[in-house]
N, C-alpha and C positions, 0 to 999 in steps of 0.2 A: 504494500500500500504506500503510495507516494504521499509524503507530508509536504504541505505548501509552506511558503515563507510566512504567510499570515498566521497559520495555525501555530507556528512557533514564536510568534511575537515580533516578526520582522515585517517592515514595510518594504516591498520590492520597489526599487527606484528605477532600475534598468535590468537588462538581462545579466544575471549573475551578480547583481549589486543590490544591497539592501541596507536598511538602517533600522534601529529601534530607539524609542524614547524611553529612558529609564525613569522610574518614579523618584520622587523626592525633589531633585533639582532639575528635572526635565532635561537631563543631559543626553545627547545623542551618541550612540556607538554605531559604527559602520562595518559592513562586511562585504568583501569582494572575493568571489570564488573563481579560481583558475582550474587548470587541469593538474590535480595533485598538490596544489598549494592553496592556502586560504589566508587572506589578510584580514585582520581585525583592526579597526580604527578606533582608538581609545578603549579604556578598560574598566570604566565605572569607578565608583567612589569607595569601594571596599573589596575585601577578598571575596565576600559572599556575592557581591554584584558581578565581579569578574568571573567567578565560577559559574554563575547563571548564564552570562554571555557565552562563555566557552561551551557549556552544555548545549545551549540552543544552536550554536554554530555547528557543533559536531553532529548533532542529531539531523540537522538539515543537510549537511554535506557528506556525512559518512566518513569523514576524516578529521584529523586534528587541525587546529589553528597553527599554521607554520610561521606566520609573520604578524607582528603587532606594531602599528604606527601610533605614536603618542603626539597629539597635535600641539599640546602646550602643557606646562607644568602647574596645573591646578588640580586640587585633590579629587574633584568629581570626575576627572578624565584619566587619572593615572594610578590611584591607589589600589585598583584591582589588578594591576599588571602582574603581580606574582602568581595569579591564578593561571597564567598562560605558560606553564613550565615547558621549556624546550623551544619556545617560539623565538625567532630572530626579532629583536626589538629595535625600532628606529625612532629617532627624535631629532629635533633641530640642534645644531651645535650650541652648547651651553646649557641645554635642558638638564644635564646631569649635575649642574652646580647648585641647583636649588636644594636646600637642606631638607631631609626627610622630616625633621622636627617642625619646620615651617609648614609643610603640607599637613602634618598631623594637627597642629594647632589651628590652622585655618578650617580643617574639617570639623573639629569640635566646636569652633565658634559658629559654624554654619549649621550645627545641629546633628552631626554624625555621632553615634554612640562612642564614648571615649575609649572603651575597650576595643571596639572594631577599628577605630582610627589608629590606635597604638599598634595593634596587630599588623595592619596594612603598612604602616610606616616602617615598622621593624623589618618587614619582609620586602620592602620596596625594591623593585627591579629597575636598574638603570639601563638606558639604551646602550646596546653594544655598537650600533651603527649610528654615527652622528652626521647629519646631513648639512652640508654647507653648499648652498646653491641648489642643484637638482640631482636627483638620483632615480634612475629608471629601474623598477623592480619587475622581474619576469616571473609571473605566476603560472606559466605553462599554458599550452593550448592556444598560443597566439595572444594571450592576455598579458599586457604590460600596463603598469600604472606608474605615474610620475609622483615622486615625493619632492616637494618644493619648499625650501626654507625662504619664505617671502617676507618675514617680519624684519624688524620688530613692529609691533602694533598693539594687539591686545596684551601681549607679554613681550619680553625680549627674545623669546624663543618659539616663534609660531611656525608650525609645519602644516602644509595642506596636502591633500591627496587628490590627484586628478586621474579619473578613469575614463579613457577614450570611449566614445559612443559608437553608434548613435543610441540615445543622446549622450553626450559627455556628462559625467557626474563629478562634482567637485565637493569634497569634504573639507569644510572651511574652518573647523574648530570654532573658537569663540571670536574669530575675526568678524564673523557675521552672527547675529542673533535675531530671531524672529519673534520669540515669545515675550520680549521686553527690550528696553533700551540696552544697547551694548554696554557691558560693565567695564569701567576703567578704574582698576584698583591701583595700588601703589607701584605695581610692577609693570603697568602699561607704559607705552611710549606714544603718547597722543600725536606728537608732531610727525610721526612716521606712519601712523595707522591708515590715513587716506591713500598714501602711496602703496601700501601693502594691498589694499583693495583694488587699486588700479592694476597691479600685477596679477591679482587673482582673476580679474575679468579678462586680462590678456590670455591667461592660461586656459580658462574655461570657454570663453567666447559667448556669443549671444544666445546660442541654443542650449547651453548647458543647464543642468539642474543643480542648483547650489544647496548643499545640505549644511545648515547652520549647526553650531554647537548646541543650541537650544531652540526648539520651535520647529515649525513646519518647513518643508522644502520650498525654496524660493527660486525666482528667476533672476536674470541679469539686471533687469530694471530695478528690482528690489535692492540688489547689492549696490547698484549705482546710487540709488536714493540714500542708502545708509552711508555710503562714502561721503556724499554731499552733506548729510546731516552731521557726521563726525567732523568734517572739515570746518563747518560753521560753528559747531560746539566748542572746538578747540582753537579756533582762529587760524586754521591752516589753509594757505592758498594752494590751489592745484590747477 
C-alpha cells in the first residue's frame, strides 16, 4: 500500500519535494528525495521533533535521511539535528561558532521545556560541511540541489536550498517569513538583508515556489514585497 506525502504530514510542493509545518513555533522543515539519497532541510526544535521528522521521512521514502541542511543557527531549526545520526550535515560558514548554550537559553526563553532544551544542546551536531558561496549536492537520479550561502541577513549565517523544477523550489529559512513580520533579533544584519533577498530571487526566478521558515509557501512577488518592506524598515537603499 502506497503512503502519500499528506498522510505522513508532508505538504508536497513539487515532484519529490515537500515540507511540513511543525507545531509550537510554526517552523518549516523541508524534504527533497533523490535516487538513494534524501535531504532534510532543518531539524526542528528538539530531539523529539527531529526524531519525528526523521521517522516521517523514512516511512515515506523507505530509506534513511542521508543529508541535512541547516538554514541558520536558531534553536527551532537546529536543535533536532542529533536525531539524524549518520547524515552529512551542511550549514553556512560560521554557523558552527554559535555556542550551544546560547541556543539552549534562547529555546527556554521561547518556551521549550528546559530538560528537552538541555538534552538537545548537549547532543548538538555541528555541520561537517561549511558552505561558502555555493555548493551543488547530487542526490542521484539526475536530482541536484544548490546550497547557497547568501547572507548575512536574518542571521550572519543564512543558507538557502534551491531545487530545480519545474517548478523550482527555494527553501528560504527565516530570510522570508509569511506567518508574521520577519524577526530581526540581535544576530540579524539588517543592512544586508534586502541584498540577500535580491540574491534569493536571482537564484529562484519568477516561477519558483518560495518556502519560508515560517508560514505558507509564497511566490516571487511576495518575496519582492518583503524585501521592499525590510529595506524601508531598516532604511536600506536598493
